[in-house]
GUSESE-862051 format. One record per atom (N, C-alpha, C, O): residue in three letters; x, y, z. Coordinates in steps of 0.1 Angstrom, whole numbers, padded with zeros to 4 digits, always signed. Last residue first. Layout:
N
ALAXYZ...
***
This chain:
298
ARG-0004+0436-0337ARG+0005+0427-0348ARG-0007+0415-0348ARG-0005+0405-0355VAL-0013+0470-0337VAL-0019+0455-0333VAL-0010+0446-0343VAL-0010+0448-0356THR+0004+0498-0332THR-0005+0495-0337THR-0004+0475-0335THR+0006+0470-0330ASN+0003+0529-0313ASN+0006+0514-0315ASN-0003+0509-0322ASN-0015+0511-0322VAL+0014+0559-0297VAL+0007+0556-0308VAL+0012+0539-0314VAL+0023+0537-0318LEU+0003+0588-0273LEU+0006+0571-0276LEU+0004+0565-0286LEU-0008+0562-0287THR+0010+0618-0267THR-0001+0607-0278THR+0014+0595-0278THR+0026+0594-0281GLY+0011+0642-0242GLY+0009+0637-0254GLY-0001+0626-0262GLY-0013+0626-0263ILE+0012+0657-0219ILE+0017+0647-0218ILE+0019+0644-0235ILE+0030+0643-0240HIS-0012+0673-0217HIS-0001+0679-0214HIS+0007+0667-0214HIS+0012+0668-0203ASP-0039+0650-0222ASP-0034+0667-0223ASP-0021+0667-0213ASP-0020+0660-0203ILE-0032+0618-0240ILE-0035+0629-0225ILE-0031+0645-0226ILE-0021+0649-0230THR-0042+0597-0262THR-0034+0610-0259THR-0043+0618-0246THR-0054+0621-0244ILE-0036+0570-0286ILE-0043+0577-0269ILE-0036+0589-0265ILE-0024+0590-0267ARG-0044+0551-0308ARG-0039+0564-0304ARG-0042+0566-0292ARG-0054+0562-0288ILE-0037+0523-0327ILE-0044+0526-0313ILE-0040+0542-0311ILE-0028+0544-0316GLU-0045+0511-0357GLU-0040+0519-0349GLU-0042+0525-0338GLU-0052+0533-0339ASP-0047+0475-0365ASP-0056+0483-0359ASP-0045+0493-0358ASP-0033+0488-0357GLY-0035+0453-0368GLY-0033+0458-0380GLY-0039+0475-0376GLY-0037+0484-0384PRO-0060+0424-0360PRO-0045+0431-0366PRO-0046+0441-0370PRO-0056+0444-0376LYS-0085+0444-0342LYS-0084+0438-0354LYS-0064+0437-0356LYS-0057+0447-0354LEU-0107+0444-0313LEU-0092+0447-0318LEU-0091+0439-0330LEU-0095+0428-0329THR-0144+0447-0309THR-0129+0439-0308THR-0120+0443-0317THR-0124+0447-0328PHE-0178+0462-0307PHE-0161+0456-0312PHE-0152+0452-0306PHE-0152+0454-0294ASP-0200+0450-0294ASP-0200+0450-0306ASP-0186+0455-0311ASP-0183+0450-0322HIS-0200+0461-0268HIS-0194+0446-0271HIS-0196+0447-0285HIS-0187+0439-0288GLY-0177+0491-0269GLY-0190+0485-0269GLY-0187+0469-0272GLY-0177+0464-0278PRO-0148+0501-0253PRO-0155+0500-0263PRO-0168+0494-0261PRO-0170+0493-0249VAL-0144+0528-0224VAL-0147+0511-0224VAL-0155+0511-0237VAL-0166+0516-0237ILE-0130+0549-0207ILE-0128+0547-0222ILE-0133+0530-0222ILE-0125+0521-0219GLY-0118+0549-0179GLY-0128+0551-0182GLY-0135+0552-0198GLY-0146+0556-0199THR-0092+0524-0166THR-0099+0533-0177THR-0111+0535-0176THR-0118+0525-0173GLY-0063+0530-0139GLY-0075+0521-0150GLY-0083+0530-0161GLY-0080+0542-0163THR-0036+0539-0137THR-0047+0543-0128THR-0062+0536-0129THR-0071+0537-0121MET-0007+0518-0134MET-0018+0523-0142MET-0031+0526-0130MET-0034+0520-0120VAL+0025+0527-0123VAL+0012+0524-0122VAL+0003+0528-0130VAL+0003+0540-0134LEU+0056+0515-0119LEU+0047+0521-0128LEU+0033+0517-0122LEU+0030+0506-0117CYS+0082+0523-0098CYS+0072+0514-0102CYS+0064+0520-0114CYS+0067+0532-0118GLY+0118+0516-0079GLY+0101+0526-0082GLY+0094+0513-0090GLY+0097+0501-0091ASN+0135+0502-0072ASN+0137+0510-0085ASN+0127+0515-0087ASN+0126+0520-0098PRO+0126+0484-0050PRO+0136+0493-0048PRO+0140+0505-0061PRO+0147+0515-0059PHE+0097+0486-0037PHE+0102+0486-0052PHE+0112+0494-0053PHE+0111+0506-0054SER+0079+0461-0023SER+0089+0473-0019SER+0090+0471-0033SER+0087+0461-0039CYS+0044+0456-0009CYS+0052+0452-0016CYS+0066+0465-0017CYS+0064+0476-0013GLU+0023+0460+0013GLU+0033+0454+0016GLU+0042+0447+0007GLU+0049+0437+0010ARG+0012+0486-0001ARG+0009+0482+0009ARG+0022+0469+0018ARG+0028+0472+0028PHE+0017+0501-0024PHE+0028+0499-0019PHE+0029+0494-0006PHE+0039+0495+0001VAL-0009+0501-0036VAL+0003+0489-0043VAL+0014+0490-0034VAL+0022+0480-0033PHE-0019+0518-0016PHE-0025+0504-0018PHE-0017+0498-0024PHE-0016+0486-0020SER-0006+0544-0026SER-0008+0535-0016SER-0013+0523-0012SER-0008+0518-0002VAL-0017+0545-0053VAL-0003+0540-0050VAL-0003+0532-0039VAL-0001+0520-0039LEU-0041+0554-0047LEU-0034+0537-0054LEU-0021+0536-0051LEU-0016+0525-0048GLU-0036+0576-0036GLU-0051+0565-0028GLU-0042+0554-0033GLU-0035+0546-0026GLN-0025+0594-0052GLN-0018+0584-0046GLN-0027+0577-0036GLN-0021+0572-0026PRO-0046+0595-0074PRO-0034+0587-0080PRO-0026+0581-0064PRO-0022+0570-0062THR-0077+0585-0057THR-0069+0596-0061THR-0057+0589-0066THR-0057+0577-0063ARG-0111+0573-0076ARG-0100+0574-0062ARG-0085+0586-0070ARG-0083+0591-0081ARG-0128+0580-0095ARG-0134+0579-0085ARG-0122+0580-0068ARG-0124+0584-0057MET-0123+0603-0124MET-0121+0590-0117MET-0129+0589-0100MET-0135+0599-0096GLN-0135+0625-0137GLN-0141+0608-0135GLN-0141+0598-0128GLN-0150+0590-0125ASP-0113+0640-0137ASP-0121+0640-0127ASP-0135+0630-0128ASP-0144+0629-0119LEU-0100+0633-0160LEU-0094+0626-0150LEU-0107+0630-0133LEU-0108+0624-0123GLY-0128+0626-0186GLY-0120+0632-0179GLY-0117+0624-0168GLY-0124+0615-0163VAL-0127+0606-0217VAL-0130+0610-0207VAL-0120+0623-0193VAL-0108+0625-0193THR-0136+0598-0250THR-0130+0606-0241THR-0134+0607-0224THR-0146+0607-0221GLY-0134+0576-0282GLY-0135+0580-0267GLY-0130+0591-0261GLY-0120+0596-0265HIS-0135+0563-0313HIS-0135+0571-0305HIS-0142+0576-0294HIS-0154+0580-0294PHE-0134+0535-0337PHE-0137+0540-0325PHE-0133+0552-0320PHE-0123+0554-0326ALA-0123+0541-0364ALA-0136+0527-0360ALA-0139+0530-0341ALA-0148+0524-0336GLN-0114+0560-0386GLN-0120+0562-0374GLN-0128+0551-0370GLN-0140+0552-0372LYS-0093+0547-0413LYS-0108+0556-0412LYS-0108+0550-0390LYS-0103+0541-0384GLY-0069+0532-0421GLY-0074+0545-0424GLY-0086+0555-0417GLY-0086+0567-0417ASN-0077+0505-0412ASN-0079+0509-0428ASN-0079+0522-0429ASN-0087+0527-0437ARG-0093+0522-0382ARG-0090+0507-0391ARG-0087+0509-0411ARG-0095+0514-0419LEU-0080+0534-0351LEU-0084+0536-0368LEU-0080+0523-0374LEU-0069+0516-0373ILE-0092+0543-0329ILE-0087+0533-0330ILE-0090+0533-0349ILE-0101+0532-0355GLU-0086+0571-0298GLU-0089+0570-0312GLU-0083+0555-0321GLU-0071+0554-0321LEU-0091+0582-0270LEU-0085+0573-0274LEU-0092+0572-0289LEU-0105+0572-0289ALA-0080+0606-0242ALA-0089+0605-0254ALA-0085+0588-0264ALA-0074+0584-0262ILE-0086+0621-0215ILE-0076+0615-0222ILE-0083+0608-0232ILE-0094+0603-0228VAL-0077+0656-0201VAL-0085+0644-0206VAL-0078+0634-0212VAL-0067+0636-0216THR-0077+0675-0165THR-0072+0667-0174THR-0083+0658-0185THR-0093+0653-0181ASN-0093+0686-0149ASN-0099+0691-0161ASN-0090+0682-0177ASN-0092+0681-0189SER-0079+0686-0129SER-0091+0676-0131SER-0098+0676-0142SER-0107+0669-0145PRO-0043+0689-0134PRO-0053+0693-0129PRO-0063+0685-0133PRO-0061+0675-0141LEU-0016+0663-0117LEU-0024+0672-0128LEU-0038+0675-0125LEU-0044+0669-0116ALA-0002+0685-0089ALA-0009+0677-0100ALA-0010+0677-0108ALA-0008+0688-0113GLU+0035+0695-0095GLU+0022+0699-0092GLU+0012+0688-0095GLU+0016+0680-0104GLU+0058+0697-0105GLU+0060+0694-0091GLU+0043+0693-0086GLU+0040+0691-0075THR+0064+0671-0131THR+0060+0684-0127THR+0057+0682-0112THR+0055+0672-0107VAL+0073+0654-0162VAL+0076+0657-0151VAL+0072+0669-0141VAL+0078+0679-0143PHE+0056+0630-0184PHE+0057+0646-0181PHE+0057+0645-0165PHE+0049+0639-0157VAL+0076+0610-0202VAL+0074+0613-0187VAL+0075+0624-0184VAL+0085+0631-0182CYS+0066+0594-0233CYS+0077+0606-0224CYS+0069+0603-0208CYS+0060+0595-0206PRO+0046+0585-0248PRO+0058+0590-0258PRO+0073+0590-0243PRO+0085+0588-0244GLY+0044+0553-0227GLY+0049+0566-0240GLY+0044+0580-0241GLY+0036+0584-0233LEU+0037+0519-0234LEU+0037+0531-0225LEU+0050+0536-0233LEU+0059+0532-0240ALA+0011+0486-0234ALA+0026+0499-0244ALA+0028+0510-0233ALA+0020+0510-0223ALA+0010+0454-0232ALA+0012+0473-0223ALA+0020+0476-0230ALA+0032+0472-0232CYS+0019+0430-0240CYS+0004+0429-0230CYS+0001+0450-0232CYS-0010+0456-0233ALA+0034+0421-0252ALA+0032+0429-0252ALA+0019+0432-0252ALA+0011+0434-0261ASP+0025+0386-0235ASP+0036+0392-0243ASP+0034+0408-0251ASP+0029+0404-0262TYR+0005+0389-0209TYR+0008+0382-0218TYR+0021+0390-0229TYR+0024+0402-0227THR-0020+0398-0189THR-0012+0399-0189THR-0004+0384-0197THR-0005+0372-0194LYS-0051+0398-0191LYS-0040+0409-0189LYS-0027+0405-0188LYS-0021+0416-0188ALA-0059+0376-0189ALA-0070+0381-0198ALA-0059+0395-0200ALA-0059+0402-0211GLN-0051+0357-0170GLN-0050+0354-0182GLN-0054+0364-0192GLN-0052+0362-0204PRO-0055+0373-0142PRO-0044+0375-0151PRO-0041+0369-0163PRO-0031+0373-0169LEU-0086+0372-0147LEU-0080+0380-0148LEU-0064+0381-0151LEU-0059+0388-0161TYR-0100+0346-0141TYR-0087+0343-0156TYR-0086+0361-0153TYR-0085+0364-0165LEU-0119+0353-0122LEU-0104+0348-0118LEU-0092+0339-0129LEU-0083+0331-0128PRO-0137+0359-0135PRO-0132+0366-0126PRO-0116+0363-0130PRO-0106+0368-0136ASN-0147+0347-0163ASN-0147+0342-0150ASN-0138+0354-0147ASN-0133+0360-0157GLU-0154+0357-0190GLU-0159+0339-0186GLU-0161+0337-0173GLU-0170+0330-0168GLY-0144+0382-0190GLY-0161+0379-0188GLY-0159+0364-0183GLY-0162+0360-0172GLU-0117+0375-0196GLU-0120+0378-0183GLU-0138+0378-0180GLU-0144+0373-0170ILE-0120+0366-0222ILE-0113+0354-0213ILE-0116+0364-0200ILE-0118+0356-0191SER-0129+0388-0233SER-0136+0373-0235SER-0133+0368-0227SER-0142+0363-0220ARG-0112+0412-0233ARG-0125+0410-0224ARG-0132+0396-0224ARG-0141+0393-0215SER-0081+0411-0226SER-0088+0404-0237SER-0103+0407-0230SER-0104+0403-0218SER-0066+0444-0232SER-0074+0433-0224SER-0079+0427-0234SER-0081+0431-0245MET-0036+0465-0228MET-0044+0456-0232MET-0053+0448-0227MET-0050+0444-0216ASP-0036+0491-0210ASP-0033+0482-0207ASP-0048+0471-0217ASP-0060+0469-0215ASN-0014+0519-0218ASN-0023+0517-0230ASN-0023+0501-0220ASN-0012+0495-0221GLY-0005+0549-0206GLY-0004+0538-0206GLY-0015+0531-0214GLY-0025+0538-0218ILE+0018+0578-0207ILE+0006+0575-0207ILE+0004+0560-0210ILE+0013+0556-0218THR+0032+0593-0175THR+0029+0587-0189THR+0017+0581-0195THR+0007+0578-0188TYR+0044+0609-0146TYR+0030+0609-0154TYR+0036+0607-0171TYR+0043+0616-0177GLY+0061+0619-0120GLY+0063+0620-0136GLY+0048+0611-0132GLY+0042+0607-0121VAL+0065+0613-0095VAL+0074+0620-0094VAL+0070+0623-0113VAL+0078+0631-0118ILE+0052+0602-0063ILE+0048+0603-0077ILE+0057+0611-0084ILE+0057+0621-0077LYS+0067+0581-0040LYS+0065+0596-0044LYS+0061+0592-0059LYS+0066+0582-0065GLY+0075+0552-0027GLY+0064+0555-0031GLY+0057+0571-0034GLY+0045+0573-0032SER+0103+0550-0025SER+0096+0559-0014SER+0078+0556-0016SER+0070+0558-0007ALA+0107+0546-0053ALA+0106+0536-0041ALA+0100+0540-0034ALA+0089+0536-0034THR+0087+0568-0070THR+0099+0560-0069THR+0095+0552-0058THR+0084+0550-0055VAL+0065+0562-0101VAL+0061+0561-0087VAL+0078+0557-0085VAL+0084+0549-0093VAL+0047+0572-0125VAL+0061+0569-0125VAL+0063+0573-0110VAL+0064+0585-0107LEU+0011+0561-0136LEU+0020+0571-0124LEU+0039+0564-0127LEU+0041+0552-0131THR-0006+0567-0165THR+0000+0557-0158THR+0012+0568-0146THR+0018+0578-0148LEU-0040+0571-0177LEU-0031+0578-0172LEU-0019+0565-0162LEU-0023+0557-0154GLU-0046+0550-0204GLU-0048+0551-0188GLU-0039+0562-0183GLU-0027+0559-0186PRO-0069+0529-0221PRO-0060+0540-0221PRO-0061+0542-0208PRO-0070+0539-0200GLU-0072+0494-0230GLU-0077+0504-0222GLU-0063+0518-0222GLU-0051+0517-0224PRO-0081+0484-0260PRO-0073+0487-0257PRO-0075+0497-0244PRO-0080+0508-0246VAL-0098+0448-0265VAL-0099+0463-0260VAL-0087+0469-0259VAL-0079+0460-0256ASP-0116+0416-0280ASP-0102+0425-0270ASP-0104+0440-0276ASP-0109+0443-0287TRP-0126+0388-0276TRP-0130+0402-0277TRP-0117+0412-0270TRP-0112+0413-0260THR-0110+0363-0281THR-0123+0368-0289THR-0127+0383-0295THR-0129+0388-0306SER-0087+0346-0272SER-0096+0353-0275SER-0104+0361-0285SER-0100+0364-0296ASP-0059+0331-0285ASP-0071+0323-0276ASP-0083+0336-0270ASP-0088+0331-0261LYS-0043+0348-0291LYS-0048+0338-0298LYS-0061+0335-0294LYS-0072+0338-0300ARG-0042+0383-0279ARG-0039+0369-0279ARG-0048+0360-0284ARG-0060+0363-0283ILE-0026+0410-0292ILE-0038+0408-0288ILE-0036+0390-0283ILE-0025+0386-0286ASN-0001+0431-0287ASN-0006+0420-0291ASN-0018+0417-0287ASN-0021+0423-0277VAL+0016+0459-0302VAL+0007+0455-0288VAL+0007+0440-0295VAL+0013+0437-0305LYS+0042+0476-0318LYS+0032+0468-0320LYS+0029+0460-0305LYS+0038+0457-0298GLU+0058+0509-0316GLU+0060+0492-0316GLU+0044+0483-0314GLU+0036+0488-0306GLY+0052+0534-0310GLY+0054+0530-0326GLY+0057+0518-0325GLY+0060+0514-0336TYR+0064+0540-0279TYR+0056+0544-0289TYR+0063+0540-0304TYR+0074+0542-0308GLY+0069+0504-0266GLY+0070+0522-0266GLY+0065+0527-0275GLY+0061+0518-0283VAL+0057+0476-0248VAL+0064+0477-0254VAL+0063+0495-0258VAL+0055+0500-0250ILE+0068+0453-0220ILE+0061+0462-0222ILE+0065+0464-0235ILE+0075+0458-0239ARG+0078+0427-0213ARG+0065+0422-0216ARG+0062+0439-0221ARG+0051+0440-0227HIS+0096+0434-0200HIS+0104+0433-0214HIS+0088+0427-0223HIS+0087+0423-0234PRO+0095+0441-0170PRO+0095+0453-0187PRO+0098+0447-0199PRO+0102+0454-0208THR+0060+0428-0167THR+0075+0430-0165THR+0083+0439-0177THR+0079+0441-0189ALA+0025+0441-0159ALA+0039+0432-0166ALA+0053+0435-0165ALA+0056+0447-0164LYS+0004+0440-0138LYS+0005+0439-0152LYS+0015+0432-0163LYS+0014+0423-0171PHE-0012+0431-0105PHE+0002+0426-0112PHE+0002+0427-0130PHE+0000+0416-0136PHE-0036+0447-0094PHE-0027+0438-0102PHE-0015+0444-0108PHE-0011+0454-0113VAL-0063+0462-0073VAL-0046+0461-0083VAL-0042+0450-0082VAL-0044+0443-0072GLU-0095+0473-0068GLU-0083+0463-0073GLU-0073+0468-0077GLU-0073+0479-0083PRO-0095+0491-0033PRO-0092+0489-0047PRO-0091+0480-0054PRO-0083+0472-0048ARG-0110+0488-0004ARG-0098+0487-0011ARG-0102+0486-0025ARG-0112+0480-0029GLU-0137+0502-0002GLU-0124+0508+0006GLU-0113+0506+0000GLU-0105+0515-0003ALA-0159+0498-0029ALA-0151+0494-0015ALA-0136+0503-0008ALA-0127+0509-0014GLU-0171+0506-0049GLU-0175+0512-0038GLU-0164+0509-0026GLU-0160+0517-0017TYR-0159+0488-0068TYR-0161+0503-0069TYR-0165+0511-0059TYR-0162+0523-0059VAL-0162+0457-0055VAL-0148+0469-0057VAL-0150+0484-0062VAL-0141+0491-0058ARG-0194+0460-0060ARG-0184+0458-0051ARG-0170+0466-0048ARG-0168+0477-0042ALA-0193+0457-0087ALA-0197+0472-0086ALA-0194+0470-0069ALA-0189+0480-0064TYR-0179+0433-0092TYR-0174+0447-0100TYR-0177+0458-0094TYR-0170+0467-0092PHE-0192+0416-0087PHE-0178+0416-0079PHE-0176+0429-0084PHE-0171+0436-0076ASP-0218+0409-0099ASP-0215+0422-0087ASP-0201+0423-0084ASP-0198+0432-0077GLY-0211+0396-0127GLY-0210+0412-0125GLY-0213+0418-0108GLY-0210+0430-0105GLY-0202+0369-0128GLY-0197+0379-0115GLY-0195+0392-0117GLY-0186+0399-0113GLY-0221+0353-0137GLY-0220+0351-0124GLY-0212+0363-0117GLY-0214+0367-0105ALA-0216+0349-0167ALA-0208+0342-0156ALA-0210+0345-0143ALA-0201+0340-0136ALA-0232+0370-0179ALA-0237+0355-0176ALA-0226+0345-0168ALA-0228+0334-0163LYS-0216+0394-0166LYS-0231+0387-0164LYS-0230+0376-0163LYS-0227+0369-0153SER-0190+0401-0178SER-0192+0395-0166SER-0204+0383-0166SER-0204+0371-0166GLU-0194+0424-0190GLU-0194+0414-0198GLU-0191+0399-0188GLU-0189+0388-0194GLU-0216+0443-0174GLU-0216+0438-0187GLU-0216+0427-0191GLU-0225+0420-0196GLN-0194+0446-0157GLN-0205+0442-0152GLN-0210+0432-0163GLN-0211+0420-0163ARG-0176+0460-0172ARG-0171+0451-0164ARG-0186+0444-0159ARG-0184+0432-0156GLY-0188+0482-0176GLY-0187+0473-0189GLY-0177+0460-0180GLY-0170+0453-0187GLU-0195+0495-0153GLU-0201+0489-0159GLU-0199+0480-0172GLU-0207+0472-0177LYS-0172+0502-0144LYS-0178+0492-0136LYS-0187+0487-0146LYS-0186+0475-0149SER-0163+0518-0165SER-0151+0506-0161SER-0161+0497-0152SER-0158+0485-0152ARG-0174+0540-0157ARG-0177+0533-0168ARG-0174+0517-0170ARG-0180+0508-0175ILE-0167+0549-0133ILE-0179+0544-0132ILE-0180+0534-0147ILE-0185+0523-0148TYR-0131+0541-0125TYR-0141+0551-0133TYR-0155+0539-0136TYR-0155+0527-0139THR-0120+0521-0115THR-0115+0534-0109THR-0127+0541-0119THR-0130+0551-0112VAL-0114+0494-0119VAL-0126+0496-0118VAL-0127+0508-0112VAL-0135+0508-0102GLY-0079+0487-0113GLY-0093+0486-0123GLY-0105+0490-0112GLY-0105+0489-0100CYS-0043+0491-0117CYS-0059+0493-0109CYS-0069+0495-0120CYS-0069+0501-0131ALA-0014+0480-0121ALA-0028+0488-0128ALA-0036+0486-0121ALA-0036+0475-0117TRP+0024+0481-0125TRP+0015+0476-0120TRP-0002+0481-0126TRP-0002+0488-0136LEU+0053+0467-0137LEU+0043+0479-0143LEU+0030+0472-0131LEU+0027+0460-0130GLU+0088+0476-0124GLU+0072+0465-0128GLU+0065+0474-0128GLU+0066+0485-0122GLN+0116+0485-0137GLN+0103+0491-0130GLN+0095+0481-0134GLN+0094+0478-0146SER+0139+0486-0147SER+0135+0474-0139SER+0124+0476-0137SER+0119+0466-0133GLN+0131+0506-0172GLN+0140+0497-0173GLN+0137+0488-0166GLN+0132+0478-0172VAL+0107+0527-0191VAL+0109+0519-0179VAL+0121+0511-0183VAL+0123+0509-0195PRO+0094+0546-0215PRO+0102+0548-0203PRO+0097+0535-0190PRO+0088+0535-0182PRO+0103+0528-0245PRO+0096+0527-0236PRO+0098+0534-0221PRO+0105+0527-0213MET+0122+0551-0270MET+0123+0536-0264MET+0109+0536-0253MET+0104+0548-0253ILE+0138+0568-0300ILE+0125+0564-0286ILE+0125+0550-0275ILE+0131+0539-0277ALA+0150+0572-0320ALA+0155+0561-0311ALA+0149+0560-0298ALA+0153+0555-0288SER+0137+0590-0335SER+0146+0583-0340SER+0150+0567-0333SER+0151+0556-0337ALA+0124+0606-0322ALA+0118+0603-0333ALA+0125+0589-0340ALA+0120+0580-0347ILE+0142+0619-0302ILE+0130+0610-0299ILE+0123+0605-0311ILE+0114+0597-0307LEU+0161+0624-0318LEU+0166+0611-0315LEU+0153+0609-0309LEU+0150+0597-0308ASP+0159+0648-0327ASP+0160+0642-0334ASP+0161+0622-0328ASP+0160+0612-0334GLY+0169+0663-0302GLY+0155+0663-0302GLY+0152+0650-0316GLY+0143+0642-0313ALA+0193+0664-0299ALA+0190+0653-0295ALA+0175+0654-0293ALA+0169+0646-0285GLU+0206+0689-0319GLU+0200+0674-0324GLU+0197+0661-0316GLU+0198+0650-0321PRO+0208+0708-0295PRO+0193+0708-0305PRO+0196+0693-0312PRO+0186+0686-0311VAL+0212+0709-0261VAL+0218+0699-0276VAL+0204+0697-0285VAL+0195+0690-0284PRO+0216+0735-0245PRO+0210+0725-0254PRO+0216+0716-0264PRO+0224+0718-0273LYS+0241+0730-0213LYS+0243+0740-0228LYS+0230+0731-0240LYS+0235+0720-0244GLN+0235+0731-0181GLN+0244+0726-0197GLN+0237+0729-0200GLN+0226+0732-0195THR+0217+0747-0161THR+0236+0746-0167THR+0244+0735-0175THR+0256+0732-0174HIS+0193+0747-0162HIS+0201+0758-0158HIS+0215+0755-0162HIS+0223+0763-0167THR+0187+0713-0166THR+0186+0727-0179THR+0192+0741-0175THR+0196+0748-0184ILE+0196+0709-0145ILE+0209+0704-0156ILE+0202+0716-0167ILE+0208+0724-0174SER+0177+0714-0127SER+0193+0722-0123SER+0200+0714-0140SER+0212+0716-0143LYS+0158+0704-0135LYS+0154+0718-0134LYS+0169+0722-0135LYS+0172+0731-0143MET+0164+0678-0128MET+0159+0680-0143MET+0162+0695-0142MET+0170+0699-0151LYS+0163+0679-0104LYS+0174+0677-0111LYS+0175+0682-0123LYS+0185+0687-0128GLY+0137+0688-0092GLY+0148+0700-0095GLY+0162+0696-0100GLY+0171+0704-0101TYR+0124+0664-0103TYR+0119+0677-0109TYR+0133+0688-0110TYR+0137+0694-0120LEU+0135+0640-0087LEU+0136+0643-0101LEU+0131+0659-0107LEU+0138+0664-0117LYS+0134+0635-0058LYS+0139+0653-0068LYS+0135+0653-0084LYS+0133+0662-0092ASP+0132+0610-0056ASP+0119+0620-0051ASP+0123+0631-0055ASP+0114+0640-0056ASP+0138+0591-0081ASP+0149+0602-0072ASP+0135+0608-0066ASP+0126+0610-0074ASN+0146+0571-0106ASN+0140+0571-0090ASN+0146+0578-0081ASN+0155+0574-0074VAL+0155+0581-0130VAL+0140+0583-0125VAL+0137+0579-0107VAL+0130+0584-0099PHE+0182+0576-0124PHE+0180+0592-0132PHE+0163+0591-0127PHE+0159+0600-0120GLU+0188+0544-0124GLU+0189+0556-0111GLU+0189+0570-0111GLU+0193+0577-0101ASP+0169+0537-0148ASP+0167+0532-0127ASP+0170+0541-0122ASP+0163+0548-0115TRP+0182+0547-0167TRP+0174+0551-0165TRP+0168+0548-0151TRP+0162+0556-0143SER+0220+0554-0163SER+0212+0545-0161SER+0198+0554-0162SER+0199+0566-0160VAL+0234+0569-0194VAL+0232+0573-0179VAL+0219+0561-0179VAL+0210+0558-0188HIS+0248+0579-0220HIS+0249+0561-0207HIS+0249+0568-0196HIS+0258+0573-0189GLU+0241+0610-0215GLU+0244+0596-0223GLU+0248+0590-0217GLU+0255+0594-0208LEU+0219+0631-0218LEU+0225+0625-0207LEU+0226+0613-0217LEU+0217+0607-0223LEU+0208+0660-0236LEU+0212+0651-0238LEU+0220+0643-0229LEU+0232+0647-0229PHE+0183+0685-0239PHE+0191+0682-0233PHE+0195+0666-0233PHE+0186+0659-0231PHE+0169+0707-0259PHE+0167+0694-0255PHE+0179+0697-0249PHE+0186+0707-0251ASN+0139+0732-0257ASN+0153+0730-0258ASN+0153+0715-0252ASN+0145+0710-0244SER+0110+0739-0255SER+0113+0733-0266SER+0126+0733-0267SER+0130+0734-0279ASN+0103+0754-0230ASN+0110+0765-0243ASN+0114+0756-0256ASN+0119+0760-0266ASP+0104+0734-0215ASP+0090+0741-0218ASP+0088+0749-0230ASP+0078+0752-0236ASP+0125+0708-0225ASP+0120+0719-0215ASP+0109+0727-0220ASP+0106+0724-0231GLU+0134+0674-0227GLU+0128+0683-0230GLU+0126+0697-0220GLU+0127+0696-0208ILE+0159+0653-0221ILE+0153+0665-0215ILE+0149+0675-0221ILE+0156+0685-0222VAL+0169+0622-0228VAL+0164+0637-0235VAL+0160+0639-0224VAL+0157+0630-0216ILE+0192+0596-0225ILE+0177+0600-0215ILE+0181+0617-0223ILE+0192+0622-0223GLY+0207+0569-0244GLY+0205+0577-0228GLY+0194+0584-0223GLY+0186+0578-0215PRO+0205+0562-0266PRO+0218+0568-0265PRO+0216+0573-0248PRO+0224+0580-0241ARG+0177+0550-0274ARG+0190+0542-0270ARG+0202+0550-0264ARG+0209+0544-0256VAL+0158+0573-0242VAL+0162+0570-0261VAL+0171+0560-0258VAL+0175+0558-0247LYS+0130+0583-0232LYS+0146+0574-0228LYS+0145+0572-0241LYS+0136+0569-0249PHE+0123+0616-0219PHE+0126+0604-0227PHE+0135+0597-0225PHE+0146+0599-0220LEU+0105+0638-0200LEU+0116+0627-0201LEU+0115+0617-0207LEU+0108+0608-0204LYS+0095+0673-0201LYS+0096+0660-0203LYS+0109+0650-0206LYS+0120+0653-0212MET+0085+0698-0177MET+0095+0695-0182MET+0092+0677-0191MET+0086+0669-0183ILE+0075+0731-0169ILE+0068+0717-0172ILE+0083+0710-0184ILE+0088+0714-0194PRO+0080+0757-0144PRO+0084+0756-0156PRO+0080+0734-0161PRO+0084+0725-0154VAL+0052+0765-0128VAL+0064+0760-0126VAL+0067+0755-0138VAL+0058+0749-0144LEU+0023+0768-0133LEU+0029+0777-0128LEU+0046+0778-0124LEU+0051+0788-0119TYR+0008+0759-0159TYR+0012+0758-0146TYR+0020+0765-0143TYR+0027+0769-0153LEU-0023+0764-0170LEU-0014+0768-0168LEU-0006+0767-0155LEU-0010+0772-0144PHE-0054+0753-0188PHE-0048+0755-0173PHE-0033+0760-0179PHE-0031+0760-0191ILE-0061+0752-0212ILE-0066+0762-0202ILE-0058+0764-0193ILE-0054+0775-0189PHE-0036+0744-0237PHE-0043+0744-0224PHE-0051+0754-0216PHE-0046+0765-0213HIS-0025+0736-0268HIS-0026+0746-0258HIS-0036+0743-0245HIS-0047+0739-0248ARG+0006+0721-0282ARG-0008+0718-0274ARG-0010+0731-0269ARG-0001+0738-0265LYS+0023+0711-0311LYS+0024+0717-0298LYS+0007+0719-0293LYS-0003+0717-0301GLU+0039+0675-0309GLU+0028+0690-0316GLU+0027+0702-0310GLU+0034+0701-0300ARG+0061+0656-0327ARG+0055+0663-0317ARG+0047+0674-0322ARG+0046+0680-0333LYS+0058+0623-0339LYS+0055+0636-0338LYS+0050+0647-0330LYS+0038+0648-0326LEU+0077+0594-0340LEU+0070+0603-0334LEU+0067+0619-0336LEU+0077+0626-0334ARG+0074+0573-0366ARG+0081+0587-0363ARG+0079+0590-0355ARG+0069+0594-0360GLN+0071+0539-0363GLN+0065+0554-0368GLN+0077+0562-0361GLN+0086+0559-0353MET+0095+0514-0372MET+0089+0522-0360MET+0083+0536-0365MET+0091+0543-0372
***
């Protein structure tokens, strides 16, 4: 597994309340506060800890009452796991104009292009089931491309951490691996294009705050091939047509999630038809305030 590199980043937007990050590690949970102090909670259930509408307050109390454990920071580099235990991973599509255009392009020959234009404008968003926990990988692990696919791309997405009540309590980075050749052949093949082993990556942490992410938050995707940049793109959250809470409301309309769930919010970065992933490619997704998720293609 690649070692997680923690970088100091500076942003124009300043939070008025302390910022905290939550890491799932093999021994338990690590909390990092905005002063880079680390707190280790051993043998704690991720499901029970995260599925809490007052998660921020609970973490704040821990950082104020417990002593930091400096060596806990080393666990982030050596024992990090994807930030999920029993939660289902759901996803939303066609939430950015670039995604609409990309989907129309890939499905034009099959006569499905109009579907994506309609869903972009519709009241009801595209919402679909993405993965169970055992099909999700974490930071430094390998994502998969289907052997029966000829056109494969990563989709960098802000991913919401949602409690059983439907409250958004945190944010992480998601990679929604997608087979554009299969989905483009027929929109009804979406489940095959989206759901398979190692079809999603999450991490490296859950960014926990009581405030919504600012609209000037930037998502960046970089793909390295043989150590050289093969693709780079960025998009701002202000380009998303729907709000995170709106997407969550549709996911929860007729579904219950006893342990909460995670919701990918769609991508605004779509590599062109002349690019497809290859084994060994390194995928780097960075979202302001959260960090960078790094995976390679197996």
